C-alpha positions in Angstrom: 0.0 0.0 0.0 2.8 2.5 0.8 4.4 1.7 -2.6 1.2 2.8 -4.4 1.0 6.0 -2.3 4.6 6.8 -3.0 4.1 6.2 -6.7 1.0 8.5 -6.7 2.9 11.2 -4.8 5.9 10.9 -7.1 3.8 11.1 -10.2 1.9 14.1 -8.8 5.1 15.9 -7.8 6.7 15.4 -11.2 3.4 16.5 -12.9 3.4 19.7 -10.9 6.9 20.5 -11.9 6.1 19.7 -15.6 3.0 21.9 -15.3 5.1 24.8 -14.0 7.6 24.4 -16.9 4.7 24.3 -19.4 3.2 27.5 -18.0 6.4 29.4 -17.5 7.8 28.5 -20.9 4.5 29.2 -22.7 4.3 32.6 -21.0 7.8 33.4 -22.0 7.4 32.2 -25.6 4.2 34.2 -26.0 5.6 37.3 -24.3 9.3 38.2 -24.7 9.9 35.6 -27.5 6.8 36.8 -29.4 5.9 33.4 -30.9 2.4 32.7 -32.1 0.2 30.8 -29.5 0.1 27.4 -31.2 3.9 27.3 -31.7 4.5 28.5 -28.2 2.1 25.8 -26.8 3.6 23.0 -28.9 7.1 23.9 -27.7 6.1 24.3 -24.0 4.1 21.0 -24.2 7.1 19.0 -25.5 9.4 20.6 -23.0 7.0 19.8 -20.1 6.6 16.3 -21.4 10.4 15.9 -21.4 10.7 17.2 -17.9 7.8 14.8 -16.8 9.4 11.9 -18.5 12.8 12.5 -17.0 11.3 13.0 -13.5 9.3 9.8 -13.8 12.1 7.8 -15.4 14.8 8.9 -12.9 12.5 9.2 -9.9 9.0 7.7 -9.6 9.6 4.7 -11.9 13.4 4.4 -11.8 13.1 0.7 -10.8 11.6 -0.1 -14.3 14.9 0.9 -16.0 13.4 2.4 -19.2 15.7 2.1 -22.3 15.7 3.7 -25.7 13.3 6.1 -27.4 10.2 3.8 -27.2 9.2 4.6 -23.6 9.7 8.4 -24.4 7.6 8.1 -27.5 4.9 6.2 -25.6 5.0 8.9 -22.9 4.4 11.6 -25.5 1.5 9.7 -26.9 -0.1 9.2 -23.5 0.3 12.9 -22.7 -1.1 13.9 -26.1 -4.1 11.7 -25.3 -4.5 13.6 -22.0 -4.4 16.9 -23.8 -7.0 15.6 -26.3 -9.3 14.7 -23.3 -9.0 18.2 -22.0 -9.8 19.7 -25.4 -12.8 17.3 -25.7 -14.2 18.4 -22.4 -13.9 22.0 -23.4 -15.4 21.4 -26.8 -18.4 19.5 -25.4 -19.1 22.1 -22.8 -18.5 25.2 -25.0 -20.0 24.1 -28.3 -22.1 21.1 -27.4 -23.8 22.3 -24.2 -23.5 26.0 -24.9 -21.6 26.9 -21.7 -19.6 29.8 -23.2 -18.5 31.9 -20.3 -14.8 32.1 -19.3 -15.7 30.5 -16.0 -17.4 27.6 -17.8 -14.5 27.1 -20.1 -12.1 27.1 -17.2 -14.1 24.6 -15.3 -14.5 22.2 -18.2 -11.0 22.5 -19.7 -8.8 23.2 -16.7 -11.0 21.6 -14.1 -12.9 18.5 -15.2 -10.7 18.0 -18.3 -7.5 18.2 -16.2 -8.8 15.6 -13.7 -9.8 13.2 -16.4 -6.6 13.8 -18.3 -4.5 13.2 -15.1 -6.3 9.9 -14.5 -5.6 8.8 -18.1 -1.9 10.0 -17.8 -1.4 8.1 -14.6 -2.9 4.9 -16.0 -1.0 5.2 -19.2 2.3 6.1 -17.6 2.2 3.2 -15.2 0.8 0.5 -17.5 2.2 1.4 -20.9 5.4 3.4 -20.4 6.9 2.2 -17.1 5.2 -1.1 -16.8 6.4 -3.9 -14.6 5.9 -7.5 -15.6 2.5 -8.7 -14.8 0.9 -5.3 -14.4 -0.1 -4.5 -17.9 -3.9 -3.8 -18.0 -4.2 -3.7 -14.3 -5.2 -0.5 -12.6 -3.9 -1.4 -9.1 -0.9 -3.6 -10.1 
């Protein structure tokens, strides 16, 4: 039980660091670097994913000994799927349900979408990227 808690706390800590990198880099790329929003977001997303991968590979999941580019590529795919979940929540709320206020967009994209995306990322990270033998497909290991 303590191992699962440690895994969850490690994943959350790394995720918070990656989120900080994403936000800070995006802000800098949009401001002083004067990049367009999509380029800035794409670059900050890849940088944050790289930080998250390194933090998880060297910290939370160091016992799995990931090798080569395959785990990193899978990690990027899992995180892109998480981003898609957030966009889907925002799309459904804003365009499908007609909740168009800034508050509604924030709740659906950064609130509900982030929670669902984090669950997906945690599951994908532990079962697809840094899996241990016999744990594939299992939520609890």
